[in-house]
mmCIF file of the N, C-alpha and C atoms, coordinates in Angstrom:
data_MODEL
# 
_entry.id   MODEL 
# 
loop_
_atom_site.group_PDB 
_atom_site.id 
_atom_site.type_symbol 
_atom_site.label_atom_id 
_atom_site.label_alt_id 
_atom_site.label_comp_id 
_atom_site.label_asym_id 
_atom_site.label_entity_id 
_atom_site.label_seq_id 
_atom_site.pdbx_PDB_ins_code 
_atom_site.Cartn_x 
_atom_site.Cartn_y 
_atom_site.Cartn_z 
_atom_site.occupancy 
_atom_site.B_iso_or_equiv 
_atom_site.pdbx_formal_charge 
_atom_site.auth_seq_id 
_atom_site.auth_comp_id 
_atom_site.auth_asym_id 
_atom_site.auth_atom_id 
_atom_site.pdbx_PDB_model_num 
ATOM 1   N N  . MET A 1 1  ? 115.564 117.713 112.385 1.00 0.00 ? 1  MET A N  1 
ATOM 2   C CA . MET A 1 1  ? 114.406 117.078 112.967 1.00 0.00 ? 1  MET A CA 1 
ATOM 3   C C  . MET A 1 1  ? 113.169 117.579 112.242 1.00 0.00 ? 1  MET A C  1 
ATOM 4   N N  . GLY A 1 2  ? 112.692 116.807 111.267 1.00 0.00 ? 2  GLY A N  1 
ATOM 5   C CA . GLY A 1 2  ? 111.510 117.173 110.514 1.00 0.00 ? 2  GLY A CA 1 
ATOM 6   C C  . GLY A 1 2  ? 110.298 116.389 110.988 1.00 0.00 ? 2  GLY A C  1 
ATOM 7   N N  . ILE A 1 3  ? 109.168 116.709 110.434 1.00 0.00 ? 3  ILE A N  1 
ATOM 8   C CA . ILE A 1 3  ? 107.933 116.009 110.781 1.00 0.00 ? 3  ILE A CA 1 
ATOM 9   C C  . ILE A 1 3  ? 107.939 114.643 110.106 1.00 0.00 ? 3  ILE A C  1 
ATOM 10  N N  . ASN A 1 4  ? 107.698 113.595 110.882 1.00 0.00 ? 4  ASN A N  1 
ATOM 11  C CA . ASN A 1 4  ? 107.651 112.251 110.306 1.00 0.00 ? 4  ASN A CA 1 
ATOM 12  C C  . ASN A 1 4  ? 106.346 111.520 110.653 1.00 0.00 ? 4  ASN A C  1 
ATOM 13  N N  . GLU A 1 5  ? 105.328 112.283 111.081 1.00 0.00 ? 5  GLU A N  1 
ATOM 14  C CA . GLU A 1 5  ? 104.022 111.709 111.380 1.00 0.00 ? 5  GLU A CA 1 
ATOM 15  C C  . GLU A 1 5  ? 102.963 112.423 110.558 1.00 0.00 ? 5  GLU A C  1 
ATOM 16  N N  . GLY A 1 6  ? 102.084 111.650 109.960 1.00 0.00 ? 6  GLY A N  1 
ATOM 17  C CA . GLY A 1 6  ? 100.981 112.221 109.202 1.00 0.00 ? 6  GLY A CA 1 
ATOM 18  C C  . GLY A 1 6  ? 99.867  112.702 110.116 1.00 0.00 ? 6  GLY A C  1 
ATOM 19  N N  . ASP A 1 7  ? 98.873  113.347 109.538 1.00 0.00 ? 7  ASP A N  1 
ATOM 20  C CA . ASP A 1 7  ? 97.776  113.917 110.320 1.00 0.00 ? 7  ASP A CA 1 
ATOM 21  C C  . ASP A 1 7  ? 96.996  112.856 111.093 1.00 0.00 ? 7  ASP A C  1 
ATOM 22  N N  . LEU A 1 8  ? 96.656  111.751 110.442 1.00 0.00 ? 8  LEU A N  1 
ATOM 23  C CA . LEU A 1 8  ? 95.915  110.694 111.125 1.00 0.00 ? 8  LEU A CA 1 
ATOM 24  C C  . LEU A 1 8  ? 96.745  110.103 112.257 1.00 0.00 ? 8  LEU A C  1 
ATOM 25  N N  . ASP A 1 9  ? 98.004  109.861 112.016 1.00 0.00 ? 9  ASP A N  1 
ATOM 26  C CA . ASP A 1 9  ? 98.913  109.325 113.031 1.00 0.00 ? 9  ASP A CA 1 
ATOM 27  C C  . ASP A 1 9  ? 98.972  110.262 114.234 1.00 0.00 ? 9  ASP A C  1 
ATOM 28  N N  . ARG A 1 10 ? 99.124  111.544 113.983 1.00 0.00 ? 10 ARG A N  1 
ATOM 29  C CA . ARG A 1 10 ? 99.208  112.528 115.068 1.00 0.00 ? 10 ARG A CA 1 
ATOM 30  C C  . ARG A 1 10 ? 97.914  112.578 115.870 1.00 0.00 ? 10 ARG A C  1 
ATOM 31  N N  . THR A 1 11 ? 96.785  112.535 115.175 1.00 0.00 ? 11 THR A N  1 
ATOM 32  C CA . THR A 1 11 ? 95.492  112.585 115.858 1.00 0.00 ? 11 THR A CA 1 
ATOM 33  C C  . THR A 1 11 ? 95.277  111.359 116.734 1.00 0.00 ? 11 THR A C  1 
ATOM 34  N N  . LEU A 1 12 ? 95.562  110.178 116.181 1.00 0.00 ? 12 LEU A N  1 
ATOM 35  C CA . LEU A 1 12 ? 95.377  108.950 116.951 1.00 0.00 ? 12 LEU A CA 1 
ATOM 36  C C  . LEU A 1 12 ? 96.318  108.880 118.147 1.00 0.00 ? 12 LEU A C  1 
ATOM 37  N N  . ARG A 1 13 ? 97.555  109.330 117.976 1.00 0.00 ? 13 ARG A N  1 
ATOM 38  C CA . ARG A 1 13 ? 98.500  109.351 119.093 1.00 0.00 ? 13 ARG A CA 1 
ATOM 39  C C  . ARG A 1 13 ? 98.008  110.261 120.212 1.00 0.00 ? 13 ARG A C  1 
ATOM 40  N N  . THR A 1 14 ? 97.546  111.438 119.833 1.00 0.00 ? 14 THR A N  1 
ATOM 41  C CA . THR A 1 14 ? 97.097  112.402 120.826 1.00 0.00 ? 14 THR A CA 1 
ATOM 42  C C  . THR A 1 14 ? 95.873  111.884 121.582 1.00 0.00 ? 14 THR A C  1 
ATOM 43  N N  . ILE A 1 15 ? 94.919  111.319 120.855 1.00 0.00 ? 15 ILE A N  1 
ATOM 44  C CA . ILE A 1 15 ? 93.724  110.777 121.506 1.00 0.00 ? 15 ILE A CA 1 
ATOM 45  C C  . ILE A 1 15 ? 94.086  109.618 122.423 1.00 0.00 ? 15 ILE A C  1 
ATOM 46  N N  . ALA A 1 16 ? 94.912  108.700 121.947 1.00 0.00 ? 16 ALA A N  1 
ATOM 47  C CA . ALA A 1 16 ? 95.324  107.563 122.773 1.00 0.00 ? 16 ALA A CA 1 
ATOM 48  C C  . ALA A 1 16 ? 96.084  108.034 124.008 1.00 0.00 ? 16 ALA A C  1 
ATOM 49  N N  . GLY A 1 17 ? 96.924  109.043 123.848 1.00 0.00 ? 17 GLY A N  1 
ATOM 50  C CA . GLY A 1 17 ? 97.672  109.580 124.981 1.00 0.00 ? 17 GLY A CA 1 
ATOM 51  C C  . GLY A 1 17 ? 96.768  110.194 126.028 1.00 0.00 ? 17 GLY A C  1 
ATOM 52  N N  . ILE A 1 18 ? 95.775  110.952 125.577 1.00 0.00 ? 18 ILE A N  1 
ATOM 53  C CA . ILE A 1 18 ? 94.831  111.569 126.517 1.00 0.00 ? 18 ILE A CA 1 
ATOM 54  C C  . ILE A 1 18 ? 94.027  110.504 127.249 1.00 0.00 ? 18 ILE A C  1 
ATOM 55  N N  . VAL A 1 19 ? 93.625  109.459 126.534 1.00 0.00 ? 19 VAL A N  1 
ATOM 56  C CA . VAL A 1 19 ? 92.885  108.360 127.157 1.00 0.00 ? 19 VAL A CA 1 
ATOM 57  C C  . VAL A 1 19 ? 93.749  107.672 128.212 1.00 0.00 ? 19 VAL A C  1 
ATOM 58  N N  . LEU A 1 20 ? 94.998  107.374 127.881 1.00 0.00 ? 20 LEU A N  1 
ATOM 59  C CA . LEU A 1 20 ? 95.886  106.723 128.847 1.00 0.00 ? 20 LEU A CA 1 
ATOM 60  C C  . LEU A 1 20 ? 96.108  107.590 130.085 1.00 0.00 ? 20 LEU A C  1 
ATOM 61  N N  . LEU A 1 21 ? 96.318  108.876 129.878 1.00 0.00 ? 21 LEU A N  1 
ATOM 62  C CA . LEU A 1 21 ? 96.512  109.773 131.020 1.00 0.00 ? 21 LEU A CA 1 
ATOM 63  C C  . LEU A 1 21 ? 95.247  109.860 131.869 1.00 0.00 ? 21 LEU A C  1 
ATOM 64  N N  . GLY A 1 22 ? 94.089  109.878 131.222 1.00 0.00 ? 22 GLY A N  1 
ATOM 65  C CA . GLY A 1 22 ? 92.828  109.900 131.962 1.00 0.00 ? 22 GLY A CA 1 
ATOM 66  C C  . GLY A 1 22 ? 92.609  108.639 132.768 1.00 0.00 ? 22 GLY A C  1 
ATOM 67  N N  . LEU A 1 23 ? 92.917  107.493 132.163 1.00 0.00 ? 23 LEU A N  1 
ATOM 68  C CA . LEU A 1 23 ? 92.784  106.223 132.886 1.00 0.00 ? 23 LEU A CA 1 
ATOM 69  C C  . LEU A 1 23 ? 93.741  106.152 134.070 1.00 0.00 ? 23 LEU A C  1 
ATOM 70  N N  . MET A 1 24 ? 94.926  106.695 133.906 1.00 0.00 ? 24 MET A N  1 
ATOM 71  C CA . MET A 1 24 ? 95.885  106.709 135.006 1.00 0.00 ? 24 MET A CA 1 
ATOM 72  C C  . MET A 1 24 ? 95.384  107.631 136.117 1.00 0.00 ? 24 MET A C  1 
ATOM 73  N N  . TYR A 1 25 ? 94.857  108.767 135.743 1.00 0.00 ? 25 TYR A N  1 
ATOM 74  C CA . TYR A 1 25 ? 94.347  109.725 136.723 1.00 0.00 ? 25 TYR A CA 1 
ATOM 75  C C  . TYR A 1 25 ? 93.190  109.132 137.523 1.00 0.00 ? 25 TYR A C  1 
ATOM 76  N N  . MET A 1 26 ? 92.336  108.342 136.855 1.00 0.00 ? 26 MET A N  1 
ATOM 77  C CA . MET A 1 26 ? 91.200  107.713 137.530 1.00 0.00 ? 26 MET A CA 1 
ATOM 78  C C  . MET A 1 26 ? 91.607  106.486 138.342 1.00 0.00 ? 26 MET A C  1 
ATOM 79  N N  . GLY A 1 27 ? 92.839  106.039 138.194 1.00 0.00 ? 27 GLY A N  1 
ATOM 80  C CA . GLY A 1 27 ? 93.315  104.890 138.952 1.00 0.00 ? 27 GLY A CA 1 
ATOM 81  C C  . GLY A 1 27 ? 93.018  103.557 138.296 1.00 0.00 ? 27 GLY A C  1 
ATOM 82  N N  . THR A 1 28 ? 92.561  103.569 137.056 1.00 0.00 ? 28 THR A N  1 
ATOM 83  C CA . THR A 1 28 ? 92.242  102.331 136.352 1.00 0.00 ? 28 THR A CA 1 
ATOM 84  C C  . THR A 1 28 ? 93.498  101.575 135.950 1.00 0.00 ? 28 THR A C  1 
ATOM 85  N N  . ILE A 1 29 ? 94.502  102.296 135.498 1.00 0.00 ? 29 ILE A N  1 
ATOM 86  C CA . ILE A 1 29 ? 95.782  101.673 135.158 1.00 0.00 ? 29 ILE A CA 1 
ATOM 87  C C  . ILE A 1 29 ? 96.869  102.335 135.995 1.00 0.00 ? 29 ILE A C  1 
ATOM 88  N N  . GLY A 1 30 ? 97.966  101.669 136.099 1.00 0.00 ? 30 GLY A N  1 
ATOM 89  C CA . GLY A 1 30 ? 99.058  102.175 136.925 1.00 0.00 ? 30 GLY A CA 1 
ATOM 90  C C  . GLY A 1 30 ? 99.986  103.110 136.163 1.00 0.00 ? 30 GLY A C  1 
ATOM 91  N N  . LEU A 1 31 ? 101.266 102.897 136.370 1.00 0.00 ? 31 LEU A N  1 
ATOM 92  C CA . LEU A 1 31 ? 102.277 103.770 135.792 1.00 0.00 ? 31 LEU A CA 1 
ATOM 93  C C  . LEU A 1 31 ? 102.360 103.694 134.275 1.00 0.00 ? 31 LEU A C  1 
ATOM 94  N N  . TRP A 1 32 ? 101.730 102.688 133.677 1.00 0.00 ? 32 TRP A N  1 
ATOM 95  C CA . TRP A 1 32 ? 101.705 102.601 132.208 1.00 0.00 ? 32 TRP A CA 1 
ATOM 96  C C  . TRP A 1 32 ? 101.026 103.822 131.598 1.00 0.00 ? 32 TRP A C  1 
ATOM 97  N N  . GLY A 1 33 ? 100.227 104.508 132.384 1.00 0.00 ? 33 GLY A N  1 
ATOM 98  C CA . GLY A 1 33 ? 99.546  105.693 131.895 1.00 0.00 ? 33 GLY A CA 1 
ATOM 99  C C  . GLY A 1 33 ? 100.486 106.808 131.495 1.00 0.00 ? 33 GLY A C  1 
ATOM 100 N N  . TRP A 1 34 ? 101.690 106.809 132.058 1.00 0.00 ? 34 TRP A N  1 
ATOM 101 C CA . TRP A 1 34 ? 102.665 107.839 131.687 1.00 0.00 ? 34 TRP A CA 1 
ATOM 102 C C  . TRP A 1 34 ? 103.090 107.716 130.234 1.00 0.00 ? 34 TRP A C  1 
ATOM 103 N N  . LEU A 1 35 ? 102.890 106.561 129.646 1.00 0.00 ? 35 LEU A N  1 
ATOM 104 C CA . LEU A 1 35 ? 103.139 106.402 128.215 1.00 0.00 ? 35 LEU A CA 1 
ATOM 105 C C  . LEU A 1 35 ? 102.261 107.366 127.422 1.00 0.00 ? 35 LEU A C  1 
ATOM 106 N N  . GLY A 1 36 ? 101.116 107.698 127.971 1.00 0.00 ? 36 GLY A N  1 
ATOM 107 C CA . GLY A 1 36 ? 100.223 108.658 127.333 1.00 0.00 ? 36 GLY A CA 1 
ATOM 108 C C  . GLY A 1 36 ? 100.865 110.016 127.157 1.00 0.00 ? 36 GLY A C  1 
ATOM 109 N N  . LEU A 1 37 ? 101.703 110.409 128.090 1.00 0.00 ? 37 LEU A N  1 
ATOM 110 C CA . LEU A 1 37 ? 102.399 111.689 127.979 1.00 0.00 ? 37 LEU A CA 1 
ATOM 111 C C  . LEU A 1 37 ? 103.333 111.695 126.771 1.00 0.00 ? 37 LEU A C  1 
ATOM 112 N N  . VAL A 1 38 ? 104.019 110.590 126.555 1.00 0.00 ? 38 VAL A N  1 
ATOM 113 C CA . VAL A 1 38 ? 104.907 110.464 125.399 1.00 0.00 ? 38 VAL A CA 1 
ATOM 114 C C  . VAL A 1 38 ? 104.093 110.562 124.107 1.00 0.00 ? 38 VAL A C  1 
ATOM 115 N N  . LEU A 1 39 ? 102.944 109.893 124.077 1.00 0.00 ? 39 LEU A N  1 
ATOM 116 C CA . LEU A 1 39 ? 102.105 109.931 122.883 1.00 0.00 ? 39 LEU A CA 1 
ATOM 117 C C  . LEU A 1 39 ? 101.572 111.333 122.609 1.00 0.00 ? 39 LEU A C  1 
ATOM 118 N N  . VAL A 1 40 ? 101.169 112.044 123.658 1.00 0.00 ? 40 VAL A N  1 
ATOM 119 C CA . VAL A 1 40 ? 100.661 113.405 123.471 1.00 0.00 ? 40 VAL A CA 1 
ATOM 120 C C  . VAL A 1 40 ? 101.769 114.327 122.960 1.00 0.00 ? 40 VAL A C  1 
ATOM 121 N N  . VAL A 1 41 ? 102.956 114.206 123.531 1.00 0.00 ? 41 VAL A N  1 
ATOM 122 C CA . VAL A 1 41 ? 104.066 115.074 123.115 1.00 0.00 ? 41 VAL A CA 1 
ATOM 123 C C  . VAL A 1 41 ? 104.487 114.783 121.678 1.00 0.00 ? 41 VAL A C  1 
ATOM 124 N N  . THR A 1 42 ? 104.629 113.518 121.327 1.00 0.00 ? 42 THR A N  1 
ATOM 125 C CA . THR A 1 42 ? 105.032 113.195 119.954 1.00 0.00 ? 42 THR A CA 1 
ATOM 126 C C  . THR A 1 42 ? 103.929 113.542 118.961 1.00 0.00 ? 42 THR A C  1 
ATOM 127 N N  . GLY A 1 43 ? 102.674 113.389 119.368 1.00 0.00 ? 43 GLY A N  1 
ATOM 128 C CA . GLY A 1 43 ? 101.572 113.776 118.497 1.00 0.00 ? 43 GLY A CA 1 
ATOM 129 C C  . GLY A 1 43 ? 101.536 115.280 118.269 1.00 0.00 ? 43 GLY A C  1 
ATOM 130 N N  . ALA A 1 44 ? 101.797 116.044 119.310 1.00 0.00 ? 44 ALA A N  1 
ATOM 131 C CA . ALA A 1 44 ? 101.797 117.502 119.181 1.00 0.00 ? 44 ALA A CA 1 
ATOM 132 C C  . ALA A 1 44 ? 102.998 117.987 118.361 1.00 0.00 ? 44 ALA A C  1 
ATOM 133 N N  . ALA A 1 45 ? 104.138 117.344 118.549 1.00 0.00 ? 45 ALA A N  1 
ATOM 134 C CA . ALA A 1 45 ? 105.351 117.764 117.843 1.00 0.00 ? 45 ALA A CA 1 
ATOM 135 C C  . ALA A 1 45 ? 105.367 117.275 116.390 1.00 0.00 ? 45 ALA A C  1 
ATOM 136 N N  . GLY A 1 46 ? 104.705 116.149 116.133 1.00 0.00 ? 46 GLY A N  1 
ATOM 137 C CA . GLY A 1 46 ? 104.714 115.598 114.783 1.00 0.00 ? 46 GLY A CA 1 
ATOM 138 C C  . GLY A 1 46 ? 105.973 114.823 114.456 1.00 0.00 ? 46 GLY A C  1 
ATOM 139 N N  . TRP A 1 47 ? 106.785 114.583 115.454 1.00 0.00 ? 47 TRP A N  1 
ATOM 140 C CA . TRP A 1 47 ? 108.052 113.872 115.238 1.00 0.00 ? 47 TRP A CA 1 
ATOM 141 C C  . TRP A 1 47 ? 108.188 112.769 116.281 1.00 0.00 ? 47 TRP A C  1 
ATOM 142 N N  . CYS A 1 48 ? 108.479 111.571 115.828 1.00 0.00 ? 48 CYS A N  1 
ATOM 143 C CA . CYS A 1 48 ? 108.651 110.422 116.710 1.00 0.00 ? 48 CYS A CA 1 
ATOM 144 C C  . CYS A 1 48 ? 110.093 109.918 116.580 1.00 0.00 ? 48 CYS A C  1 
ATOM 145 N N  . PRO A 1 49 ? 110.832 109.868 117.687 1.00 0.00 ? 49 PRO A N  1 
ATOM 146 C CA . PRO A 1 49 ? 112.212 109.397 117.602 1.00 0.00 ? 49 PRO A CA 1 
ATOM 147 C C  . PRO A 1 49 ? 112.316 107.926 117.180 1.00 0.00 ? 49 PRO A C  1 
ATOM 148 N N  . LEU A 1 50 ? 111.346 107.113 117.547 1.00 0.00 ? 50 LEU A N  1 
ATOM 149 C CA . LEU A 1 50 ? 111.369 105.707 117.121 1.00 0.00 ? 50 LEU A CA 1 
ATOM 150 C C  . LEU A 1 50 ? 111.170 105.604 115.618 1.00 0.00 ? 50 LEU A C  1 
ATOM 151 N N  . TYR A 1 51 ? 110.243 106.392 115.068 1.00 0.00 ? 51 TYR A N  1 
ATOM 152 C CA . TYR A 1 51 ? 110.063 106.431 113.621 1.00 0.00 ? 51 TYR A CA 1 
ATOM 153 C C  . TYR A 1 51 ? 111.355 106.863 112.931 1.00 0.00 ? 51 TYR A C  1 
ATOM 154 N N  . ALA A 1 52 ? 112.004 107.877 113.491 1.00 0.00 ? 52 ALA A N  1 
ATOM 155 C CA . ALA A 1 52 ? 113.244 108.375 112.896 1.00 0.00 ? 52 ALA A CA 1 
ATOM 156 C C  . ALA A 1 52 ? 114.321 107.294 112.899 1.00 0.00 ? 52 ALA A C  1 
ATOM 157 N N  . ALA A 1 53 ? 114.427 106.553 113.991 1.00 0.00 ? 53 ALA A N  1 
ATOM 158 C CA . ALA A 1 53 ? 115.442 105.500 114.094 1.00 0.00 ? 53 ALA A CA 1 
ATOM 159 C C  . ALA A 1 53 ? 115.166 104.353 113.114 1.00 0.00 ? 53 ALA A C  1 
ATOM 160 N N  . LEU A 1 54 ? 113.881 104.077 112.879 1.00 0.00 ? 54 LEU A N  1 
ATOM 161 C CA . LEU A 1 54 ? 113.516 102.972 111.989 1.00 0.00 ? 54 LEU A CA 1 
ATOM 162 C C  . LEU A 1 54 ? 113.326 103.410 110.542 1.00 0.00 ? 54 LEU A C  1 
ATOM 163 N N  . GLY A 1 55 ? 113.393 104.710 110.287 1.00 0.00 ? 55 GLY A N  1 
ATOM 164 C CA . GLY A 1 55 ? 113.224 105.217 108.930 1.00 0.00 ? 55 GLY A CA 1 
ATOM 165 C C  . GLY A 1 55 ? 111.776 105.244 108.462 1.00 0.00 ? 55 GLY A C  1 
ATOM 166 N N  . VAL A 1 56 ? 110.841 105.280 109.392 1.00 0.00 ? 56 VAL A N  1 
ATOM 167 C CA . VAL A 1 56 ? 109.416 105.300 109.062 1.00 0.00 ? 56 VAL A CA 1 
ATOM 168 C C  . VAL A 1 56 ? 108.965 106.747 108.922 1.00 0.00 ? 56 VAL A C  1 
ATOM 169 N N  . ASN A 1 57 ? 108.103 107.007 107.933 1.00 0.00 ? 57 ASN A N  1 
ATOM 170 C CA . ASN A 1 57 ? 107.558 108.341 107.733 1.00 0.00 ? 57 ASN A CA 1 
ATOM 171 C C  . ASN A 1 57 ? 106.121 108.200 107.255 1.00 0.00 ? 57 ASN A C  1 
ATOM 172 N N  . THR A 1 58 ? 105.155 108.639 108.059 1.00 0.00 ? 58 THR A N  1 
ATOM 173 C CA . THR A 1 58 ? 103.748 108.553 107.683 1.00 0.00 ? 58 THR A CA 1 
ATOM 174 C C  . THR A 1 58 ? 103.215 109.889 107.181 1.00 0.00 ? 58 THR A C  1 
ATOM 175 N N  . CYS A 1 59 ? 104.070 110.875 107.060 1.00 0.00 ? 59 CYS A N  1 
ATOM 176 C CA . CYS A 1 59 ? 103.675 112.194 106.591 1.00 0.00 ? 59 CYS A CA 1 
ATOM 177 C C  . CYS A 1 59 ? 103.754 112.242 105.065 1.00 0.00 ? 59 CYS A C  1 
ATOM 178 N N  . ARG A 1 60 ? 102.617 112.438 104.428 1.00 0.00 ? 60 ARG A N  1 
ATOM 179 C CA . ARG A 1 60 ? 102.581 112.450 102.963 1.00 0.00 ? 60 ARG A CA 1 
ATOM 180 C C  . ARG A 1 60 ? 103.099 113.757 102.385 1.00 0.00 ? 60 ARG A C  1 
ATOM 181 N N  . ALA A 1 61 ? 102.935 114.847 103.113 1.00 0.00 ? 61 ALA A N  1 
ATOM 182 C CA . ALA A 1 61 ? 103.285 116.165 102.585 1.00 0.00 ? 61 ALA A CA 1 
ATOM 183 C C  . ALA A 1 61 ? 104.784 116.378 102.456 1.00 0.00 ? 61 ALA A C  1 
ATOM 184 N N  . ASN A 1 62 ? 105.574 115.723 103.284 1.00 0.00 ? 62 ASN A N  1 
ATOM 185 C CA . ASN A 1 62 ? 107.001 115.981 103.311 1.00 0.00 ? 62 ASN A CA 1 
ATOM 186 C C  . ASN A 1 62 ? 107.769 114.667 103.461 1.00 0.00 ? 62 ASN A C  1 
ATOM 187 N N  . PRO A 1 63 ? 107.798 113.805 102.457 1.00 0.00 ? 63 PRO A N  1 
ATOM 188 C CA . PRO A 1 63 ? 108.388 112.483 102.606 1.00 0.00 ? 63 PRO A CA 1 
ATOM 189 C C  . PRO A 1 63 ? 109.904 112.463 102.753 1.00 0.00 ? 63 PRO A C  1 
ATOM 190 N N  . GLU A 1 64 ? 110.593 113.547 102.444 1.00 0.00 ? 64 GLU A N  1 
ATOM 191 C CA . GLU A 1 64 ? 112.059 113.534 102.520 1.00 0.00 ? 64 GLU A CA 1 
ATOM 192 C C  . GLU A 1 64 ? 112.570 113.700 103.943 1.00 0.00 ? 64 GLU A C  1 
ATOM 193 N N  . THR A 1 65 ? 111.779 114.287 104.857 1.00 0.00 ? 65 THR A N  1 
ATOM 194 C CA . THR A 1 65 ? 112.257 114.550 106.219 1.00 0.00 ? 65 THR A CA 1 
ATOM 195 C C  . THR A 1 65 ? 111.847 113.501 107.175 1.00 0.00 ? 65 THR A C  1 
# 
């Protein structure tokens, strides 16, 4: 399990995840806000299982993993 997300991808995922969780907490959106938790975790880990399944890699530093 190597890193398959680049820096920009990780940053955008984390920001989007925090926004979704905040909107859910404020009651603006419903249970879809839990998707934000997935985005925050994958952004922090740098590894996305969907990317791995599809063979996508946005990380420039380590393209083999």
